C-alpha positions in Angstrom: 37.6 -48.3 -39.3 35.2 -47.1 -41.9 35.9 -43.5 -41.0 35.0 -41.2 -43.9 36.8 -38.0 -44.6 37.3 -35.3 -47.3 40.3 -34.0 -49.1 40.7 -30.5 -50.3 43.3 -30.5 -53.1 45.2 -27.3 -54.1 46.6 -27.9 -57.6 47.8 -26.3 -60.7 49.8 -23.7 -58.9 53.2 -23.5 -57.4 55.0 -22.6 -54.1 56.7 -19.3 -53.7 58.7 -17.8 -50.9 60.2 -19.4 -47.8 59.2 -19.7 -44.1 56.4 -17.4 -43.1 56.3 -15.9 -46.6 55.6 -19.2 -48.2 52.5 -19.3 -50.3 50.9 -21.3 -53.2 49.8 -19.2 -56.1 47.7 -19.6 -59.3 45.9 -22.4 -57.7 42.8 -24.3 -58.4 40.9 -26.1 -55.7 39.0 -29.3 -55.9 37.3 -31.5 -53.3 37.2 -35.3 -53.0 34.5 -36.2 -50.5 33.4 -39.3 -48.5 36.7 -41.1 -48.8 37.0 -44.3 -46.8 40.0 -44.3 -44.4 40.4 -48.1 -44.5 40.6 -48.2 -48.3 42.9 -45.3 -49.0 46.3 -46.3 -50.4 48.8 -44.0 -52.0 47.6 -45.2 -55.4 44.6 -43.0 -55.0 46.8 -40.0 -55.6 47.4 -41.2 -59.2 43.6 -41.3 -59.5 43.2 -37.8 -58.2 45.9 -36.6 -60.7 44.1 -38.2 -63.6 40.7 -36.8 -62.5 42.2 -33.4 -62.3 43.6 -33.7 -65.8 47.3 -34.1 -65.1 49.9 -36.6 -66.2 51.5 -38.5 -63.4 55.3 -38.0 -63.5 58.3 -38.1 -61.2 58.3 -34.3 -60.8 54.8 -34.1 -59.4 54.9 -34.2 -55.6 52.2 -34.3 -53.0 52.2 -32.5 -49.7 49.9 -32.9 -46.8 49.2 -29.7 -44.7 49.2 -30.8 -41.1 46.0 -29.7 -39.4 46.3 -26.4 -37.6 49.6 -25.6 -39.3 50.6 -23.2 -42.0 52.5 -23.5 -45.2 55.5 -22.3 -43.3 55.7 -25.1 -40.9 53.1 -27.8 -41.7 53.9 -29.3 -45.1 54.8 -33.0 -45.2 55.7 -34.8 -48.4 53.6 -37.8 -49.2 55.7 -40.6 -50.8 54.6 -43.9 -49.3 51.8 -45.7 -47.6 53.1 -44.8 -44.2 52.4 -41.2 -45.0 48.8 -41.8 -46.1 48.4 -44.0 -43.0 49.5 -41.1 -40.8 46.8 -39.0 -42.6 44.0 -41.6 -42.1 45.0 -42.2 -38.5 43.6 -38.8 -37.6 40.4 -38.8 -39.6 38.3 -39.8 -36.6 39.2 -36.3 -35.2 39.9 -34.3 -38.4 37.4 -34.9 -41.2 38.9 -32.5 -43.7 42.5 -33.0 -44.9 44.3 -30.5 -47.1 46.8 -31.6 -49.9 49.0 -29.6 -52.2 50.2 -30.7 -55.6 53.7 -29.4 -56.5 54.1 -29.6 -60.2 
């Protein structure tokens, strides 16, 4: 489709609390801009991880914050291409996606 979008990555921190009290603390924030929706596989996450100075390992998890939702009700784990496909399916309407790294 050629839709471009941006990702805001919250990283370096950790989740605390549950439900409405859930938050992500000690975070750093970086942006990856002008990504192409039609060339965006899960492998890009490994690239983000490297660019941000982390090692890829099995403990590192990625979460997408659904647009308009909060940490209490909107986090979706990203584990496979169908998850990134769900993300790119909305970029014609939502240009800025938010992702959390859980270390």
